[in-house]
C-alpha atoms as a printed R data frame, in Angstrom:
    type eleno elety resid chain resno       x      y       z
1   ATOM     1    CA   MET     A     1   0.000  0.000   0.000
2   ATOM     2    CA   ALA     A     2   1.097  3.530  -0.700
3   ATOM     3    CA   ARG     A     3   2.645  5.700   1.951
4   ATOM     4    CA   MET     A     4   0.092  8.476   2.316
5   ATOM     5    CA   MET     A     5   1.228 11.884   3.529
6   ATOM     6    CA   PRO     A     6  -0.542 12.989   5.584
7   ATOM     7    CA   PRO     A     7  -1.808  9.541   6.618
8   ATOM     8    CA   PHE     A     8  -5.423 10.755   6.758
9   ATOM     9    CA   CYS     A     9  -7.824 12.644   4.532
10  ATOM    10    CA   SER     A    10  -9.640 15.597   6.035
11  ATOM    11    CA   ALA     A    11 -13.396 15.273   6.493
12  ATOM    12    CA   GLU     A    12 -13.694 18.623   4.672
13  ATOM    13    CA   ALA     A    13 -11.954 17.320   1.538
14  ATOM    14    CA   PRO     A    14 -14.089 17.115  -1.622
15  ATOM    15    CA   PRO     A    15 -15.651 13.673  -2.229
16  ATOM    16    CA   GLY     A    16 -13.414 12.956  -5.218
17  ATOM    17    CA   GLU     A    17 -10.280 13.565  -3.184
18  ATOM    18    CA   VAL     A    18 -11.603 11.326  -0.391
19  ATOM    19    CA   ALA     A    19 -12.412  8.536  -2.858
20  ATOM    20    CA   LEU     A    20  -9.046  8.756  -4.608
21  ATOM    21    CA   PHE     A    21  -7.182  8.942  -1.292
22  ATOM    22    CA   GLU     A    22  -8.941  5.812  -0.034
23  ATOM    23    CA   GLU     A    23  -8.307  3.876  -3.256
24  ATOM    24    CA   LEU     A    24  -4.608  4.773  -3.365
25  ATOM    25    CA   ALA     A    25  -4.188  3.997   0.333
26  ATOM    26    CA   ALA     A    26  -5.954  0.639   0.132
27  ATOM    27    CA   SER     A    27  -4.489 -0.781  -3.058
28  ATOM    28    CA   PRO     A    28  -1.827 -3.446  -2.504
29  ATOM    29    CA   ARG     A    29  -0.506 -2.589  -5.986
30  ATOM    30    CA   THR     A    30   0.653  0.856  -4.805
31  ATOM    31    CA   ASP     A    31   3.243 -0.632  -2.476
32  ATOM    32    CA   GLY     A    32   6.347  1.560  -2.488
33  ATOM    33    CA   TRP     A    33   4.495  4.605  -3.810
34  ATOM    34    CA   ILE     A    34   4.479  7.893  -1.915
35  ATOM    35    CA   VAL     A    35   1.326  9.962  -2.222
36  ATOM    36    CA   LEU     A    36   1.240 13.559  -1.030
37  ATOM    37    CA   HIS     A    37  -2.291 14.850  -0.536
38  ATOM    38    CA   SER     A    38  -3.232 18.516  -0.508
39  ATOM    39    CA   LEU     A    39   0.367 19.673  -0.859
40  ATOM    40    CA   GLY     A    40   0.673 23.389  -0.172
41  ATOM    41    CA   ILE     A    41   2.809 25.316  -2.645
42  ATOM    42    CA   ALA     A    42   4.157 28.535  -1.131
43  ATOM    43    CA   ASN     A    43   5.966 29.639  -4.309
44  ATOM    44    CA   HIS     A    44   3.345 28.913  -6.922
45  ATOM    45    CA   GLU     A    45   3.776 29.676 -10.629
46  ATOM    46    CA   ARG     A    46   0.819 32.055 -10.762
47  ATOM    47    CA   LEU     A    47  -0.776 32.401  -7.345
48  ATOM    48    CA   ILE     A    48   0.527 33.892  -4.126
49  ATOM    49    CA   GLU     A    49   0.036 30.438  -2.664
50  ATOM    50    CA   GLY     A    50  -1.269 27.264  -4.294
51  ATOM    51    CA   GLU     A    51  -1.960 23.597  -3.749
52  ATOM    52    CA   ALA     A    52  -1.608 20.277  -5.503
53  ATOM    53    CA   ASP     A    53  -4.487 17.920  -4.761
54  ATOM    54    CA   PHE     A    54  -2.203 14.894  -5.147
55  ATOM    55    CA   VAL     A    55   1.435 14.321  -5.983
56  ATOM    56    CA   VAL     A    56   2.006 10.634  -6.691
57  ATOM    57    CA   LEU     A    57   5.616  9.429  -6.681
58  ATOM    58    CA   VAL     A    58   5.952  6.046  -8.356
59  ATOM    59    CA   PRO     A    59   9.475  4.589  -8.222
60  ATOM    60    CA   GLU     A    60  10.955  3.849 -11.663
61  ATOM    61    CA   HIS     A    61   7.912  5.415 -13.384
62  ATOM    62    CA   GLY     A    62   7.783  9.091 -12.441
63  ATOM    63    CA   VAL     A    63   5.803 11.732 -10.626
64  ATOM    64    CA   LEU     A    64   2.185 12.581 -11.359
65  ATOM    65    CA   VAL     A    65   0.586 15.816 -10.148
66  ATOM    66    CA   LEU     A    66  -3.196 15.475 -10.054
67  ATOM    67    CA   GLU     A    67  -5.954 18.031  -9.940
68  ATOM    68    CA   VAL     A    68  -9.147 16.313  -8.749
69  ATOM    69    CA   LYS     A    69 -12.653 17.434  -9.680
70  ATOM    70    CA   SER     A    70 -15.636 15.745  -7.999
71  ATOM    71    CA   HIS     A    71 -18.402 17.362 -10.036
72  ATOM    72    CA   LEU     A    72 -21.200 15.222 -11.457
73  ATOM    73    CA   SER     A    73 -21.088 17.141 -14.739
74  ATOM    74    CA   ILE     A    74 -18.503 19.133 -16.659
75  ATOM    75    CA   GLU     A    75 -18.506 21.269 -19.770
76  ATOM    76    CA   ARG     A    76 -15.836 23.198 -21.566
77  ATOM    77    CA   PHE     A    77 -17.140 25.761 -24.006
78  ATOM    78    CA   ASP     A    78 -15.514 26.921 -27.248
79  ATOM    79    CA   ASN     A    79 -14.778 30.293 -25.626
80  ATOM    80    CA   GLY     A    80 -12.549 28.584 -23.030
81  ATOM    81    CA   LEU     A    81 -14.986 28.814 -20.122
82  ATOM    82    CA   TRP     A    82 -15.653 25.829 -17.878
83  ATOM    83    CA   LYS     A    83 -18.878 24.752 -16.179
84  ATOM    84    CA   LEU     A    84 -18.056 22.374 -13.327
85  ATOM    85    CA   GLY     A    85 -21.225 20.987 -11.770
86  ATOM    86    CA   GLN     A    86 -23.375 23.742 -10.291
87  ATOM    87    CA   GLN     A    87 -20.509 26.223  -9.919
88  ATOM    88    CA   ALA     A    88 -20.469 29.492 -11.816
89  ATOM    89    CA   LEU     A    89 -18.687 29.602 -15.162
90  ATOM    90    CA   THR     A    90 -14.940 29.983 -14.798
91  ATOM    91    CA   SER     A    91 -12.005 30.606 -17.077
92  ATOM    92    CA   ARG     A    92  -9.725 28.717 -14.672
93  ATOM    93    CA   SER     A    93  -8.960 25.448 -16.427
94  ATOM    94    CA   PRO     A    94  -8.360 22.399 -14.237
95  ATOM    95    CA   PHE     A    95  -5.616 21.389 -16.675
96  ATOM    96    CA   LYS     A    96  -3.917 24.747 -16.155
97  ATOM    97    CA   GLN     A    97  -4.276 24.279 -12.381
98  ATOM    98    CA   ALA     A    98  -2.557 20.895 -12.623
99  ATOM    99    CA   SER     A    99   0.264 22.102 -14.865
100 ATOM   100    CA   GLU     A   100   0.929 25.205 -12.751
101 ATOM   101    CA   ALA     A   101   1.205 23.032  -9.641
102 ATOM   102    CA   MET     A   102   3.507 20.653 -11.525
103 ATOM   103    CA   TYR     A   103   5.820 23.437 -12.737
104 ATOM   104    CA   SER     A   104   5.860 24.987  -9.267
105 ATOM   105    CA   ILE     A   105   7.012 21.671  -7.809
106 ATOM   106    CA   ILE     A   106   9.621 21.190 -10.547
107 ATOM   107    CA   ARG     A   107  10.977 24.705  -9.924
108 ATOM   108    CA   TYR     A   108  11.104 24.104  -6.153
109 ATOM   109    CA   LEU     A   109  12.951 20.796  -6.542
110 ATOM   110    CA   GLY     A   110  15.359 22.375  -9.036
111 ATOM   111    CA   SER     A   111  16.139 25.172  -6.582
112 ATOM   112    CA   ARG     A   112  17.104 22.488  -4.071
113 ATOM   113    CA   GLY     A   113  19.519 20.857  -6.513
114 ATOM   114    CA   GLU     A   114  17.317 17.908  -7.467
115 ATOM   115    CA   GLN     A   115  18.028 16.573 -10.940
116 ATOM   116    CA   LEU     A   116  14.849 15.457 -12.687
117 ATOM   117    CA   ARG     A   117  16.180 14.982 -16.215
118 ATOM   118    CA   THR     A   118  15.460 11.254 -16.237
119 ATOM   119    CA   THR     A   119  12.298 11.373 -14.124
120 ATOM   120    CA   PRO     A   120   9.037 12.094 -15.941
121 ATOM   121    CA   VAL     A   121   7.069 14.713 -14.004
122 ATOM   122    CA   LEU     A   122   3.571 15.010 -15.425
123 ATOM   123    CA   SER     A   123   0.184 16.479 -14.662
124 ATOM   124    CA   ALA     A   124  -3.361 15.254 -15.213
125 ATOM   125    CA   VAL     A   125  -6.912 15.972 -14.115
126 ATOM   126    CA   TRP     A   126  -9.070 13.304 -12.501
127 ATOM   127    CA   PHE     A   127 -12.821 13.850 -12.851
128 ATOM   128    CA   THR     A   128 -13.780 11.251 -10.250
129 ATOM   129    CA   HIS     A   129 -17.561 11.400 -10.513
130 ATOM   130    CA   THR     A   130 -18.287 11.758 -14.238
131 ATOM   131    CA   ARG     A   131 -17.322 10.347 -17.611
132 ATOM   132    CA   ALA     A   132 -15.167 13.249 -18.726
133 ATOM   133    CA   LYS     A   133 -13.560 11.465 -21.656
134 ATOM   134    CA   GLY     A   134 -16.857 11.507 -23.522
135 ATOM   135    CA   ALA     A   135 -17.927 14.936 -22.311
136 ATOM   136    CA   LEU     A   136 -14.823 16.979 -23.113
137 ATOM   137    CA   PRO     A   137 -14.136 18.155 -26.667
138 ATOM   138    CA   LYS     A   138 -10.731 17.716 -28.245
139 ATOM   139    CA   SER     A   139  -8.510 20.630 -27.305
140 ATOM   140    CA   PRO     A   140  -4.910 21.752 -27.699
141 ATOM   141    CA   GLU     A   141  -5.029 22.545 -23.972
142 ATOM   142    CA   TRP     A   142  -4.520 18.922 -22.901
143 ATOM   143    CA   GLN     A   143  -3.419 15.536 -24.143
144 ATOM   144    CA   ASP     A   144  -5.975 12.706 -24.126
145 ATOM   145    CA   TRP     A   145  -3.852 10.802 -21.606
146 ATOM   146    CA   GLN     A   146  -4.154 13.707 -19.137
147 ATOM   147    CA   VAL     A   147  -7.889 13.080 -18.680
148 ATOM   148    CA   LEU     A   148  -8.908 10.566 -16.026
149 ATOM   149    CA   ASP     A   149 -12.515  9.990 -15.066
150 ATOM   150    CA   LEU     A   150 -15.060  7.840 -13.247
151 ATOM   151    CA   GLU     A   151 -14.114  4.747 -15.266
152 ATOM   152    CA   ASP     A   152 -10.477  5.084 -14.196
153 ATOM   153    CA   MET     A   153 -11.525  4.873 -10.528
154 ATOM   154    CA   ARG     A   154 -12.036  1.118 -11.046
155 ATOM   155    CA   SER     A   155  -8.285  0.599 -10.935
156 ATOM   156    CA   VAL     A   156  -6.495  3.704  -9.722
157 ATOM   157    CA   ASP     A   157  -3.060  2.076  -9.701
158 ATOM   158    CA   ARG     A   158  -3.333  0.967 -13.334
159 ATOM   159    CA   SER     A   159  -4.725  4.350 -14.312
160 ATOM   160    CA   VAL     A   160  -1.796  6.210 -12.721
161 ATOM   161    CA   LEU     A   161   0.720  3.860 -14.339
162 ATOM   162    CA   LYS     A   162  -0.967  4.284 -17.734
163 ATOM   163    CA   VAL     A   163  -0.789  8.091 -17.506
164 ATOM   164    CA   LEU     A   164   2.877  7.921 -16.478
165 ATOM   165    CA   ALA     A   165   3.706  5.562 -19.368
166 ATOM   166    CA   LEU     A   166   1.847  7.613 -21.981
167 ATOM   167    CA   GLY     A   167   3.238 10.856 -20.574
168 ATOM   168    CA   ALA     A   168   6.799  9.521 -20.629
169 ATOM   169    CA   LYS     A   169   6.290  8.460 -24.232
170 ATOM   170    CA   HIS     A   170   4.994 11.947 -25.054
171 ATOM   171    CA   LEU     A   171   7.999 13.594 -23.379
172 ATOM   172    CA   ALA     A   172  10.384 11.335 -25.320
173 ATOM   173    CA   LYS     A   173   9.001 12.422 -28.713
174 ATOM   174    CA   PRO     A   174  11.492 14.429 -30.751
175 ATOM   175    CA   ARG     A   175  10.468 18.078 -31.054
176 ATOM   176    CA   ASP     A   176  10.892 20.209 -34.148
177 ATOM   177    CA   SER     A   177  13.186 23.154 -33.599
178 ATOM   178    CA   ASP     A   178  13.206 26.467 -35.430
179 ATOM   179    CA   THR     A   179  16.810 27.141 -34.408
């Protein structure tokens, strides 16, 4: 089972975070993993202070920063606005939230001398209570492998490993250069 830090999930946490926390903590297939829940980020990319819902460290596979959304419905409109459940429309993309947390963590670790060149550090969004893969349109804002949903809750360990594998493959792709 994963080492959960902290070892409990707050009663005030959103239902999706509680469900994901419990699944990661209970799975025997997460043995050796370290899972940081609700990690505060003092030096955030964009905010005065931020948070990562989950940071999952999987030895020999990489690090996955997850933004978790528990809403029963989601929509992303052509104008870039999001409708998450009954909340008001927002321009704040959950994918942007996840990537900003990821880059904040990468910058922090780099400032401490950590070398991450061979460790994939990725971000994704987990829509724990809806089928997001069918609801979200294609977009240049995210890769298909960065979308996790209700179906992926059936096997959280396999889902995390799949995202890390597909993300590592994406990072390894040669990039065109204009220089």
